[in-house]
mmCIF file as Biopython writes it, N, C-alpha, C and O atoms, coordinates in Angstrom:
data_model
#
loop_
_atom_site.group_PDB
_atom_site.id
_atom_site.type_symbol
_atom_site.label_atom_id
_atom_site.label_alt_id
_atom_site.label_comp_id
_atom_site.label_asym_id
_atom_site.label_entity_id
_atom_site.label_seq_id
_atom_site.pdbx_PDB_ins_code
_atom_site.Cartn_x
_atom_site.Cartn_y
_atom_site.Cartn_z
_atom_site.occupancy
_atom_site.B_iso_or_equiv
_atom_site.auth_seq_id
_atom_site.auth_asym_id
_atom_site.pdbx_PDB_model_num
ATOM 1   N N  . UNK A ? 1  ? 0.831  -1.167 0.000   1.0 0.0 1  A 1 
ATOM 2   C CA . UNK A ? 1  ? 0.000  0.000  0.000   1.0 0.0 1  A 1 
ATOM 3   C C  . UNK A ? 1  ? 0.889  1.249  0.000   1.0 0.0 1  A 1 
ATOM 4   O O  . UNK A ? 1  ? 1.856  1.328  0.758   1.0 0.0 1  A 1 
ATOM 5   N N  . UNK A ? 2  ? 0.562  2.205  -0.839  1.0 0.0 2  A 1 
ATOM 6   C CA . UNK A ? 2  ? 1.317  3.451  -0.925  1.0 0.0 2  A 1 
ATOM 7   C C  . UNK A ? 2  ? 0.625  4.538  -0.108  1.0 0.0 2  A 1 
ATOM 8   O O  . UNK A ? 2  ? -0.603 4.611  -0.052  1.0 0.0 2  A 1 
ATOM 9   N N  . UNK A ? 3  ? 1.430  5.370  0.515   1.0 0.0 3  A 1 
ATOM 10  C CA . UNK A ? 3  ? 0.912  6.535  1.228   1.0 0.0 3  A 1 
ATOM 11  C C  . UNK A ? 3  ? 1.229  7.757  0.368   1.0 0.0 3  A 1 
ATOM 12  O O  . UNK A ? 3  ? 2.384  7.996  0.018   1.0 0.0 3  A 1 
ATOM 13  N N  . UNK A ? 4  ? 0.202  8.521  0.034   1.0 0.0 4  A 1 
ATOM 14  C CA . UNK A ? 4  ? 0.366  9.697  -0.804  1.0 0.0 4  A 1 
ATOM 15  C C  . UNK A ? 4  ? 0.032  10.945 -0.020  1.0 0.0 4  A 1 
ATOM 16  O O  . UNK A ? 4  ? -0.806 10.924 0.881   1.0 0.0 4  A 1 
ATOM 17  N N  . UNK A ? 5  ? 0.694  12.030 -0.369  1.0 0.0 5  A 1 
ATOM 18  C CA . UNK A ? 5  ? 0.448  13.315 0.270   1.0 0.0 5  A 1 
ATOM 19  C C  . UNK A ? 5  ? 0.230  14.349 -0.828  1.0 0.0 5  A 1 
ATOM 20  O O  . UNK A ? 5  ? 0.792  14.233 -1.917  1.0 0.0 5  A 1 
ATOM 21  N N  . UNK A ? 6  ? -0.587 15.357 -0.539  1.0 0.0 6  A 1 
ATOM 22  C CA . UNK A ? 6  ? -0.876 16.409 -1.508  1.0 0.0 6  A 1 
ATOM 23  C C  . UNK A ? 6  ? -0.458 17.753 -0.909  1.0 0.0 6  A 1 
ATOM 24  O O  . UNK A ? 6  ? -0.785 18.073 0.234   1.0 0.0 6  A 1 
ATOM 25  N N  . UNK A ? 7  ? 0.274  18.529 -1.712  1.0 0.0 7  A 1 
ATOM 26  C CA . UNK A ? 7  ? 0.625  19.893 -1.318  1.0 0.0 7  A 1 
ATOM 27  C C  . UNK A ? 7  ? 0.061  20.849 -2.363  1.0 0.0 7  A 1 
ATOM 28  O O  . UNK A ? 7  ? -0.163 20.471 -3.513  1.0 0.0 7  A 1 
ATOM 29  N N  . UNK A ? 8  ? -0.160 22.072 -1.951  1.0 0.0 8  A 1 
ATOM 30  C CA . UNK A ? 8  ? -0.661 23.087 -2.862  1.0 0.0 8  A 1 
ATOM 31  C C  . UNK A ? 8  ? 0.463  24.076 -3.152  1.0 0.0 8  A 1 
ATOM 32  O O  . UNK A ? 8  ? 1.143  24.543 -2.238  1.0 0.0 8  A 1 
ATOM 33  N N  . UNK A ? 9  ? 0.653  24.388 -4.430  1.0 0.0 9  A 1 
ATOM 34  C CA . UNK A ? 9  ? 1.748  25.263 -4.854  1.0 0.0 9  A 1 
ATOM 35  C C  . UNK A ? 9  ? 1.196  26.330 -5.795  1.0 0.0 9  A 1 
ATOM 36  O O  . UNK A ? 9  ? 0.375  26.038 -6.664  1.0 0.0 9  A 1 
ATOM 37  N N  . UNK A ? 10 ? 1.645  27.550 -5.615  1.0 0.0 10 A 1 
ATOM 38  C CA . UNK A ? 10 ? 1.322  28.649 -6.517  1.0 0.0 10 A 1 
ATOM 39  C C  . UNK A ? 10 ? 2.554  28.954 -7.349  1.0 0.0 10 A 1 
ATOM 40  O O  . UNK A ? 10 ? 3.660  29.051 -6.817  1.0 0.0 10 A 1 
ATOM 41  N N  . UNK A ? 11 ? 2.366  29.105 -8.654  1.0 0.0 11 A 1 
ATOM 42  C CA . UNK A ? 11 ? 3.504  29.387 -9.533  1.0 0.0 11 A 1 
ATOM 43  C C  . UNK A ? 11 ? 3.070  30.324 -10.652 1.0 0.0 11 A 1 
ATOM 44  O O  . UNK A ? 11 ? 1.878  30.491 -10.909 1.0 0.0 11 A 1 
ATOM 45  N N  . UNK A ? 12 ? 4.045  30.932 -11.311 1.0 0.0 12 A 1 
ATOM 46  C CA . UNK A ? 12 ? 3.731  31.849 -12.395 1.0 0.0 12 A 1 
ATOM 47  C C  . UNK A ? 12 ? 4.734  31.725 -13.529 1.0 0.0 12 A 1 
ATOM 48  O O  . UNK A ? 12 ? 5.787  31.101 -13.396 1.0 0.0 12 A 1 
ATOM 49  N N  . UNK A ? 13 ? 4.370  32.346 -14.659 1.0 0.0 13 A 1 
ATOM 50  C CA . UNK A ? 13 ? 5.230  32.358 -15.835 1.0 0.0 13 A 1 
ATOM 51  C C  . UNK A ? 13 ? 4.807  33.506 -16.736 1.0 0.0 13 A 1 
ATOM 52  O O  . UNK A ? 13 ? 3.635  33.881 -16.769 1.0 0.0 13 A 1 
ATOM 53  N N  . UNK A ? 14 ? 5.748  34.050 -17.452 1.0 0.0 14 A 1 
ATOM 54  C CA . UNK A ? 14 ? 5.409  35.075 -18.446 1.0 0.0 14 A 1 
ATOM 55  C C  . UNK A ? 14 ? 5.067  34.444 -19.795 1.0 0.0 14 A 1 
ATOM 56  O O  . UNK A ? 14 ? 4.631  35.141 -20.712 1.0 0.0 14 A 1 
ATOM 57  N N  . UNK A ? 15 ? 5.262  33.124 -19.921 1.0 0.0 15 A 1 
ATOM 58  C CA . UNK A ? 15 ? 5.039  32.425 -21.194 1.0 0.0 15 A 1 
ATOM 59  C C  . UNK A ? 15 ? 3.638  31.844 -21.339 1.0 0.0 15 A 1 
ATOM 60  O O  . UNK A ? 15 ? 3.038  31.942 -22.410 1.0 0.0 15 A 1 
ATOM 61  N N  . UNK A ? 16 ? 3.106  31.237 -20.268 1.0 0.0 16 A 1 
ATOM 62  C CA . UNK A ? 16 ? 1.782  30.623 -20.372 1.0 0.0 16 A 1 
ATOM 63  C C  . UNK A ? 16 ? 1.481  29.751 -19.174 1.0 0.0 16 A 1 
ATOM 64  O O  . UNK A ? 16 ? 2.341  29.521 -18.324 1.0 0.0 16 A 1 
ATOM 65  N N  . UNK A ? 17 ? 0.222  29.256 -19.110 1.0 0.0 17 A 1 
ATOM 66  C CA . UNK A ? 17 ? -0.193 28.431 -17.975 1.0 0.0 17 A 1 
ATOM 67  C C  . UNK A ? 17 ? 0.554  27.104 -17.931 1.0 0.0 17 A 1 
ATOM 68  O O  . UNK A ? 17 ? 0.893  26.620 -16.851 1.0 0.0 17 A 1 
ATOM 69  N N  . UNK A ? 18 ? 0.812  26.515 -19.083 1.0 0.0 18 A 1 
ATOM 70  C CA . UNK A ? 18 ? 1.552  25.250 -19.108 1.0 0.0 18 A 1 
ATOM 71  C C  . UNK A ? 18 ? 2.951  25.435 -18.523 1.0 0.0 18 A 1 
ATOM 72  O O  . UNK A ? 18 ? 3.427  24.592 -17.763 1.0 0.0 18 A 1 
ATOM 73  N N  . UNK A ? 19 ? 3.596  26.525 -18.876 1.0 0.0 19 A 1 
ATOM 74  C CA . UNK A ? 19 ? 4.927  26.808 -18.343 1.0 0.0 19 A 1 
ATOM 75  C C  . UNK A ? 19 ? 4.857  27.094 -16.840 1.0 0.0 19 A 1 
ATOM 76  O O  . UNK A ? 19 ? 5.760  26.715 -16.095 1.0 0.0 19 A 1 
ATOM 77  N N  . UNK A ? 20 ? 3.801  27.752 -16.397 1.0 0.0 20 A 1 
ATOM 78  C CA . UNK A ? 20 ? 3.632  28.005 -14.962 1.0 0.0 20 A 1 
ATOM 79  C C  . UNK A ? 20 ? 3.484  26.689 -14.206 1.0 0.0 20 A 1 
ATOM 80  O O  . UNK A ? 20 ? 4.058  26.532 -13.129 1.0 0.0 20 A 1 
ATOM 81  N N  . UNK A ? 21 ? 2.720  25.738 -14.756 1.0 0.0 21 A 1 
ATOM 82  C CA . UNK A ? 21 ? 2.571  24.424 -14.122 1.0 0.0 21 A 1 
ATOM 83  C C  . UNK A ? 21 ? 3.909  23.698 -14.099 1.0 0.0 21 A 1 
ATOM 84  O O  . UNK A ? 21 ? 4.260  23.063 -13.105 1.0 0.0 21 A 1 
ATOM 85  N N  . UNK A ? 22 ? 4.647  23.792 -15.182 1.0 0.0 22 A 1 
ATOM 86  C CA . UNK A ? 22 ? 5.978  23.188 -15.245 1.0 0.0 22 A 1 
ATOM 87  C C  . UNK A ? 22 ? 6.885  23.795 -14.163 1.0 0.0 22 A 1 
ATOM 88  O O  . UNK A ? 22 ? 7.632  23.078 -13.497 1.0 0.0 22 A 1 
ATOM 89  N N  . UNK A ? 23 ? 6.812  25.110 -13.999 1.0 0.0 23 A 1 
ATOM 90  C CA . UNK A ? 23 ? 7.617  25.777 -12.967 1.0 0.0 23 A 1 
ATOM 91  C C  . UNK A ? 23 ? 7.243  25.290 -11.575 1.0 0.0 23 A 1 
ATOM 92  O O  . UNK A ? 23 ? 8.115  25.128 -10.721 1.0 0.0 23 A 1 
ATOM 93  N N  . UNK A ? 24 ? 5.960  25.056 -11.339 1.0 0.0 24 A 1 
ATOM 94  C CA . UNK A ? 24 ? 5.512  24.565 -10.029 1.0 0.0 24 A 1 
ATOM 95  C C  . UNK A ? 24 ? 6.119  23.204 -9.730  1.0 0.0 24 A 1 
ATOM 96  O O  . UNK A ? 24 ? 6.624  22.975 -8.631  1.0 0.0 24 A 1 
ATOM 97  N N  . UNK A ? 25 ? 6.072  22.300 -10.699 1.0 0.0 25 A 1 
ATOM 98  C CA . UNK A ? 25 ? 6.612  20.950 -10.500 1.0 0.0 25 A 1 
ATOM 99  C C  . UNK A ? 25 ? 8.128  21.001 -10.358 1.0 0.0 25 A 1 
ATOM 100 O O  . UNK A ? 25 ? 8.691  20.322 -9.499  1.0 0.0 25 A 1 
ATOM 101 N N  . UNK A ? 26 ? 8.786  21.790 -11.181 1.0 0.0 26 A 1 
ATOM 102 C CA . UNK A ? 26 ? 10.244 21.907 -11.115 1.0 0.0 26 A 1 
ATOM 103 C C  . UNK A ? 26 ? 10.687 22.428 -9.756  1.0 0.0 26 A 1 
ATOM 104 O O  . UNK A ? 26 ? 11.630 21.904 -9.163  1.0 0.0 26 A 1 
ATOM 105 N N  . UNK A ? 27 ? 10.015 23.449 -9.267  1.0 0.0 27 A 1 
ATOM 106 C CA . UNK A ? 27 ? 10.387 24.023 -7.972  1.0 0.0 27 A 1 
ATOM 107 C C  . UNK A ? 27 ? 10.082 23.050 -6.829  1.0 0.0 27 A 1 
ATOM 108 O O  . UNK A ? 27 ? 10.895 22.889 -5.919  1.0 0.0 27 A 1 
ATOM 109 N N  . UNK A ? 28 ? 8.916  22.401 -6.874  1.0 0.0 28 A 1 
ATOM 110 C CA . UNK A ? 28 ? 8.539  21.456 -5.812  1.0 0.0 28 A 1 
ATOM 111 C C  . UNK A ? 28 ? 9.493  20.266 -5.783  1.0 0.0 28 A 1 
ATOM 112 O O  . UNK A ? 28 ? 9.808  19.753 -4.709  1.0 0.0 28 A 1 
ATOM 113 N N  . UNK A ? 29 ? 9.952  19.825 -6.942  1.0 0.0 29 A 1 
ATOM 114 C CA . UNK A ? 29 ? 10.824 18.643 -6.997  1.0 0.0 29 A 1 
ATOM 115 C C  . UNK A ? 29 ? 12.196 18.896 -6.375  1.0 0.0 29 A 1 
ATOM 116 O O  . UNK A ? 29 ? 12.953 17.950 -6.155  1.0 0.0 29 A 1 
ATOM 117 N N  . UNK A ? 30 ? 12.527 20.148 -6.088  1.0 0.0 30 A 1 
ATOM 118 C CA . UNK A ? 30 ? 13.785 20.447 -5.409  1.0 0.0 30 A 1 
ATOM 119 C C  . UNK A ? 30 ? 13.760 19.990 -3.951  1.0 0.0 30 A 1 
ATOM 120 O O  . UNK A ? 30 ? 14.805 19.691 -3.374  1.0 0.0 30 A 1 
ATOM 121 N N  . UNK A ? 31 ? 12.568 19.937 -3.358  1.0 0.0 31 A 1 
ATOM 122 C CA . UNK A ? 31 ? 12.466 19.531 -1.953  1.0 0.0 31 A 1 
ATOM 123 C C  . UNK A ? 31 ? 11.537 18.343 -1.722  1.0 0.0 31 A 1 
ATOM 124 O O  . UNK A ? 31 ? 11.457 17.832 -0.605  1.0 0.0 31 A 1 
ATOM 125 N N  . UNK A ? 32 ? 10.832 17.897 -2.766  1.0 0.0 32 A 1 
ATOM 126 C CA . UNK A ? 32 ? 9.886  16.781 -2.640  1.0 0.0 32 A 1 
ATOM 127 C C  . UNK A ? 32 ? 10.269 15.698 -3.638  1.0 0.0 32 A 1 
ATOM 128 O O  . UNK A ? 32 ? 10.473 15.976 -4.819  1.0 0.0 32 A 1 
ATOM 129 N N  . UNK A ? 33 ? 10.364 14.457 -3.154  1.0 0.0 33 A 1 
ATOM 130 C CA . UNK A ? 33 ? 10.669 13.323 -4.031  1.0 0.0 33 A 1 
ATOM 131 C C  . UNK A ? 33 ? 9.399  12.560 -4.379  1.0 0.0 33 A 1 
ATOM 132 O O  . UNK A ? 33 ? 8.362  12.737 -3.739  1.0 0.0 33 A 1 
ATOM 133 N N  . UNK A ? 34 ? 9.487  11.719 -5.389  1.0 0.0 34 A 1 
ATOM 134 C CA . UNK A ? 34 ? 8.417  10.800 -5.777  1.0 0.0 34 A 1 
ATOM 135 C C  . UNK A ? 34 ? 7.126  11.501 -6.179  1.0 0.0 34 A 1 
ATOM 136 O O  . UNK A ? 34 ? 6.039  11.032 -5.841  1.0 0.0 34 A 1 
ATOM 137 N N  . UNK A ? 35 ? 7.229  12.621 -6.899  1.0 0.0 35 A 1 
ATOM 138 C CA . UNK A ? 35 ? 6.021  13.299 -7.386  1.0 0.0 35 A 1 
ATOM 139 C C  . UNK A ? 35 ? 5.340  12.388 -8.392  1.0 0.0 35 A 1 
ATOM 140 O O  . UNK A ? 35 ? 5.974  11.878 -9.316  1.0 0.0 35 A 1 
ATOM 141 N N  . UNK A ? 36 ? 4.037  12.190 -8.203  1.0 0.0 36 A 1 
ATOM 142 C CA . UNK A ? 36 ? 3.264  11.274 -9.044  1.0 0.0 36 A 1 
ATOM 143 C C  . UNK A ? 36 ? 2.319  11.997 -9.990  1.0 0.0 36 A 1 
ATOM 144 O O  . UNK A ? 36 ? 2.090  11.523 -11.103 1.0 0.0 36 A 1 
ATOM 145 N N  . UNK A ? 37 ? 1.757  13.147 -9.574  1.0 0.0 37 A 1 
ATOM 146 C CA . UNK A ? 37 ? 0.815  13.845 -10.441 1.0 0.0 37 A 1 
ATOM 147 C C  . UNK A ? 37 ? 0.690  15.303 -10.036 1.0 0.0 37 A 1 
ATOM 148 O O  . UNK A ? 37 ? 1.081  15.707 -8.940  1.0 0.0 37 A 1 
ATOM 149 N N  . UNK A ? 38 ? 0.131  16.081 -10.957 1.0 0.0 38 A 1 
ATOM 150 C CA . UNK A ? 38 ? -0.154 17.487 -10.692 1.0 0.0 38 A 1 
ATOM 151 C C  . UNK A ? 38 ? -1.571 17.764 -11.191 1.0 0.0 38 A 1 
ATOM 152 O O  . UNK A ? 38 ? -1.945 17.346 -12.287 1.0 0.0 38 A 1 
ATOM 153 N N  . UNK A ? 39 ? -2.348 18.466 -10.382 1.0 0.0 39 A 1 
ATOM 154 C CA . UNK A ? 39 ? -3.721 18.823 -10.710 1.0 0.0 39 A 1 
ATOM 155 C C  . UNK A ? 39 ? -3.814 20.337 -10.759 1.0 0.0 39 A 1 
ATOM 156 O O  . UNK A ? 39 ? -3.512 21.014 -9.776  1.0 0.0 39 A 1 
ATOM 157 N N  . UNK A ? 40 ? -4.234 20.874 -11.906 1.0 0.0 40 A 1 
ATOM 158 C CA . UNK A ? 40 ? -4.380 22.317 -12.046 1.0 0.0 40 A 1 
ATOM 159 C C  . UNK A ? 40 ? -5.692 22.708 -11.370 1.0 0.0 40 A 1 
ATOM 160 O O  . UNK A ? 40 ? -6.778 22.417 -11.871 1.0 0.0 40 A 1 
ATOM 161 N N  . UNK A ? 41 ? -5.569 23.364 -10.239 1.0 0.0 41 A 1 
ATOM 162 C CA . UNK A ? 41 ? -6.737 23.731 -9.440  1.0 0.0 41 A 1 
ATOM 163 C C  . UNK A ? 41 ? -7.354 25.045 -9.914  1.0 0.0 41 A 1 
ATOM 164 O O  . UNK A ? 41 ? -8.575 25.199 -9.919  1.0 0.0 41 A 1 
ATOM 165 N N  . UNK A ? 42 ? -6.510 25.980 -10.308 1.0 0.0 42 A 1 
ATOM 166 C CA . UNK A ? 42 ? -7.003 27.302 -10.689 1.0 0.0 42 A 1 
ATOM 167 C C  . UNK A ? 42 ? -5.994 27.980 -11.604 1.0 0.0 42 A 1 
ATOM 168 O O  . UNK A ? 42 ? -4.786 27.792 -11.461 1.0 0.0 42 A 1 
ATOM 169 N N  . UNK A ? 43 ? -6.501 28.769 -12.543 1.0 0.0 43 A 1 
ATOM 170 C CA . UNK A ? 43 ? -5.648 29.553 -13.431 1.0 0.0 43 A 1 
ATOM 171 C C  . UNK A ? 43 ? -6.082 31.007 -13.361 1.0 0.0 43 A 1 
ATOM 172 O O  . UNK A ? 43 ? -7.272 31.304 -13.246 1.0 0.0 43 A 1 
ATOM 173 N N  . UNK A ? 44 ? -5.113 31.910 -13.429 1.0 0.0 44 A 1 
ATOM 174 C CA . UNK A ? 44 ? -5.417 33.336 -13.487 1.0 0.0 44 A 1 
ATOM 175 C C  . UNK A ? 44 ? -4.277 34.031 -14.220 1.0 0.0 44 A 1 
ATOM 176 O O  . UNK A ? 44 ? -3.256 33.417 -14.530 1.0 0.0 44 A 1 
ATOM 177 N N  . UNK A ? 45 ? -4.465 35.302 -14.487 1.0 0.0 45 A 1 
ATOM 178 C CA . UNK A ? 45 ? -3.425 36.062 -15.189 1.0 0.0 45 A 1 
ATOM 179 C C  . UNK A ? 45 ? -3.522 37.526 -14.782 1.0 0.0 45 A 1 
ATOM 180 O O  . UNK A ? 45 ? -4.576 38.006 -14.365 1.0 0.0 45 A 1 
ATOM 181 N N  . UNK A ? 46 ? -2.403 38.220 -14.913 1.0 0.0 46 A 1 
ATOM 182 C CA . UNK A ? 46 ? -2.398 39.665 -14.713 1.0 0.0 46 A 1 
ATOM 183 C C  . UNK A ? 46 ? -2.270 40.325 -16.082 1.0 0.0 46 A 1 
ATOM 184 O O  . UNK A ? 46 ? -1.682 39.765 -17.007 1.0 0.0 46 A 1 
ATOM 185 N N  . UNK A ? 47 ? -2.824 41.509 -16.189 1.0 0.0 47 A 1 
ATOM 186 C CA . UNK A ? 47 ? -2.854 42.221 -17.465 1.0 0.0 47 A 1 
ATOM 187 C C  . UNK A ? 47 ? -2.144 43.562 -17.317 1.0 0.0 47 A 1 
ATOM 188 O O  . UNK A ? 47 ? -2.325 44.276 -16.331 1.0 0.0 47 A 1 
ATOM 189 N N  . UNK A ? 48 ? -1.338 43.884 -18.316 1.0 0.0 48 A 1 
ATOM 190 C CA . UNK A ? 48 ? -0.635 45.170 -18.345 1.0 0.0 48 A 1 
ATOM 191 C C  . UNK A ? 48 ? -0.758 45.744 -19.748 1.0 0.0 48 A 1 
ATOM 192 O O  . UNK A ? 48 ? -0.455 45.062 -20.728 1.0 0.0 48 A 1 
ATOM 193 N N  . UNK A ? 49 ? -1.188 46.956 -19.849 1.0 0.0 49 A 1 
ATOM 194 C CA . UNK A ? 49 ? -1.353 47.642 -21.138 1.0 0.0 49 A 1 
ATOM 195 C C  . UNK A ? 49 ? -2.214 46.842 -22.105 1.0 0.0 49 A 1 
ATOM 196 O O  . UNK A ? 49 ? -1.922 46.784 -23.300 1.0 0.0 49 A 1 
ATOM 197 N N  . UNK A ? 50 ? -3.273 46.227 -21.593 1.0 0.0 50 A 1 
ATOM 198 C CA . UNK A ? 50 ? -4.210 45.491 -22.446 1.0 0.0 50 A 1 
ATOM 199 C C  . UNK A ? 50 ? -3.750 44.120 -22.886 1.0 0.0 50 A 1 
ATOM 200 O O  . UNK A ? 50 ? -4.395 43.494 -23.726 1.0 0.0 50 A 1 
ATOM 201 N N  . UNK A ? 51 ? -2.639 43.636 -22.332 1.0 0.0 51 A 1 
ATOM 202 C CA . UNK A ? 51 ? -2.129 42.314 -22.708 1.0 0.0 51 A 1 
ATOM 203 C C  . UNK A ? 51 ? -1.782 41.517 -21.454 1.0 0.0 51 A 1 
ATOM 204 O O  . UNK A ? 51 ? -1.394 42.082 -20.431 1.0 0.0 51 A 1 
ATOM 205 N N  . UNK A ? 52 ? -1.926 40.204 -21.550 1.0 0.0 52 A 1 
ATOM 206 C CA . UNK A ? 52 ? -1.547 39.341 -20.431 1.0 0.0 52 A 1 
ATOM 207 C C  . UNK A ? 52 ? -0.037 39.405 -20.262 1.0 0.0 52 A 1 
ATOM 208 O O  . UNK A ? 52 ? 0.714  39.208 -21.217 1.0 0.0 52 A 1 
ATOM 209 N N  . UNK A ? 53 ? 0.398  39.681 -19.039 1.0 0.0 53 A 1 
ATOM 210 C CA . UNK A ? 53 ? 1.843  39.742 -18.814 1.0 0.0 53 A 1 
ATOM 211 C C  . UNK A ? 53 ? 2.349  38.695 -17.831 1.0 0.0 53 A 1 
ATOM 212 O O  . UNK A ? 53 ? 3.557  38.494 -17.713 1.0 0.0 53 A 1 
ATOM 213 N N  . UNK A ? 54 ? 1.433  38.019 -17.117 1.0 0.0 54 A 1 
ATOM 214 C CA . UNK A ? 54 ? 1.878  37.004 -16.167 1.0 0.0 54 A 1 
ATOM 215 C C  . UNK A ? 54 ? 0.767  35.976 -15.967 1.0 0.0 54 A 1 
ATOM 216 O O  . UNK A ? 54 ? -0.349 36.320 -15.579 1.0 0.0 54 A 1 
ATOM 217 N N  . UNK A ? 55 ? 1.085  34.725 -16.232 1.0 0.0 55 A 1 
ATOM 218 C CA . UNK A ? 55 ? 0.144  33.625 -16.069 1.0 0.0 55 A 1 
ATOM 219 C C  . UNK A ? 55 ? 0.394  32.983 -14.707 1.0 0.0 55 A 1 
ATOM 220 O O  . UNK A ? 55 ? 1.541  32.781 -14.308 1.0 0.0 55 A 1 
ATOM 221 N N  . UNK A ? 56 ? -0.691 32.665 -13.997 1.0 0.0 56 A 1 
ATOM 222 C CA . UNK A ? 56 ? -0.557 32.083 -12.664 1.0 0.0 56 A 1 
ATOM 223 C C  . UNK A ? 56 ? -1.378 30.802 -12.568 1.0 0.0 56 A 1 
ATOM 224 O O  . UNK A ? 56 ? -2.467 30.700 -13.133 1.0 0.0 56 A 1 
ATOM 225 N N  . UNK A ? 57 ? -0.837 29.833 -11.847 1.0 0.0 57 A 1 
ATOM 226 C CA . UNK A ? 57 ? -1.574 28.598 -11.589 1.0 0.0 57 A 1 
ATOM 227 C C  . UNK A ? 57 ? -1.500 28.259 -10.109 1.0 0.0 57 A 1 
ATOM 228 O O  . UNK A ? 57 ? -0.510 28.538 -9.432  1.0 0.0 57 A 1 
ATOM 229 N N  . UNK A ? 58 ? -2.558 27.659 -9.635  1.0 0.0 58 A 1 
ATOM 230 C CA . UNK A ? 58 ? -2.618 27.093 -8.296  1.0 0.0 58 A 1 
ATOM 231 C C  . UNK A ? 58 ? -2.757 25.594 -8.542  1.0 0.0 58 A 1 
ATOM 232 O O  . UNK A ? 58 ? -3.773 25.147 -9.074  1.0 0.0 58 A 1 
ATOM 233 N N  . UNK A ? 59 ? -1.747 24.816 -8.159  1.0 0.0 59 A 1 
ATOM 234 C CA . UNK A ? 59 ? -1.743 23.386 -8.454  1.0 0.0 59 A 1 
ATOM 235 C C  . UNK A ? 59 ? -1.669 22.553 -7.183  1.0 0.0 59 A 1 
ATOM 236 O O  . UNK A ? 59 ? -1.155 22.989 -6.153  1.0 0.0 59 A 1 
ATOM 237 N N  . UNK A ? 60 ? -2.195 21.353 -7.290  1.0 0.0 60 A 1 
ATOM 238 C CA . UNK A ? 60 ? -2.056 20.372 -6.217  1.0 0.0 60 A 1 
ATOM 239 C C  . UNK A ? 60 ? -1.102 19.307 -6.729  1.0 0.0 60 A 1 
ATOM 240 O O  . UNK A ? 60 ? -1.330 18.703 -7.777  1.0 0.0 60 A 1 
ATOM 241 N N  . UNK A ? 61 ? -0.035 19.084 -5.980  1.0 0.0 61 A 1 
ATOM 242 C CA . UNK A ? 61 ? 0.982  18.117 -6.367  1.0 0.0 61 A 1 
ATOM 243 C C  . UNK A ? 61 ? 0.900  16.926 -5.428  1.0 0.0 61 A 1 
ATOM 244 O O  . UNK A ? 61 ? 0.957  17.079 -4.207  1.0 0.0 61 A 1 
ATOM 245 N N  . UNK A ? 62 ? 0.765  15.744 -6.004  1.0 0.0 62 A 1 
ATOM 246 C CA . UNK A ? 62 ? 0.672  14.516 -5.226  1.0 0.0 62 A 1 
ATOM 247 C C  . UNK A ? 62 ? 1.993  13.774 -5.293  1.0 0.0 62 A 1 
ATOM 248 O O  . UNK A ? 62 ? 2.567  13.600 -6.369  1.0 0.0 62 A 1 
ATOM 249 N N  . UNK A ? 63 ? 2.475  13.335 -4.130  1.0 0.0 63 A 1 
ATOM 250 C CA . UNK A ? 63 ? 3.720  12.581 -4.098  1.0 0.0 63 A 1 
ATOM 251 C C  . UNK A ? 63 ? 3.600  11.430 -3.119  1.0 0.0 63 A 1 
ATOM 252 O O  . UNK A ? 63 ? 2.790  11.461 -2.192  1.0 0.0 63 A 1 
ATOM 253 N N  . UNK A ? 64 ? 4.433  10.399 -3.343  1.0 0.0 64 A 1 
ATOM 254 C CA . UNK A ? 64 ? 4.425  9.220  -2.502  1.0 0.0 64 A 1 
ATOM 255 C C  . UNK A ? 64 ? 5.390  9.419  -1.340  1.0 0.0 64 A 1 
ATOM 256 O O  . UNK A ? 64 ? 6.520  9.874  -1.518  1.0 0.0 64 A 1 
ATOM 257 N N  . UNK A ? 65 ? 4.914  9.067  -0.140  1.0 0.0 65 A 1 
ATOM 258 C CA . UNK A ? 65 ? 5.719  9.167  1.066   1.0 0.0 65 A 1 
ATOM 259 C C  . UNK A ? 65 ? 6.373  7.812  1.328   1.0 0.0 65 A 1 
ATOM 260 O O  . UNK A ? 65 ? 5.696  6.783  1.300   1.0 0.0 65 A 1 
ATOM 261 N N  . UNK A ? 66 ? 7.663  7.802  1.579   1.0 0.0 66 A 1 
ATOM 262 C CA . UNK A ? 66 ? 8.371  6.551  1.855   1.0 0.0 66 A 1 
ATOM 263 C C  . UNK A ? 66 ? 8.164  6.101  3.281   1.0 0.0 66 A 1 
ATOM 264 O O  . UNK A ? 66 ? 8.692  5.064  3.684   1.0 0.0 66 A 1 
#
């Protein structure tokens, strides 16, 4: 039986939501091992001069606990 834990991470990117999710996993993997999945909980963006300038995601990252 595996024991799984879920953490919530906020991340951003100037490129897009997919890149923001990638940044969340990359940053979390620096301190968390055995990441199994990521769930995009929420997406948002900031706008500057009529254009999106920063994409944000709120993700839930699931990892296995040893």
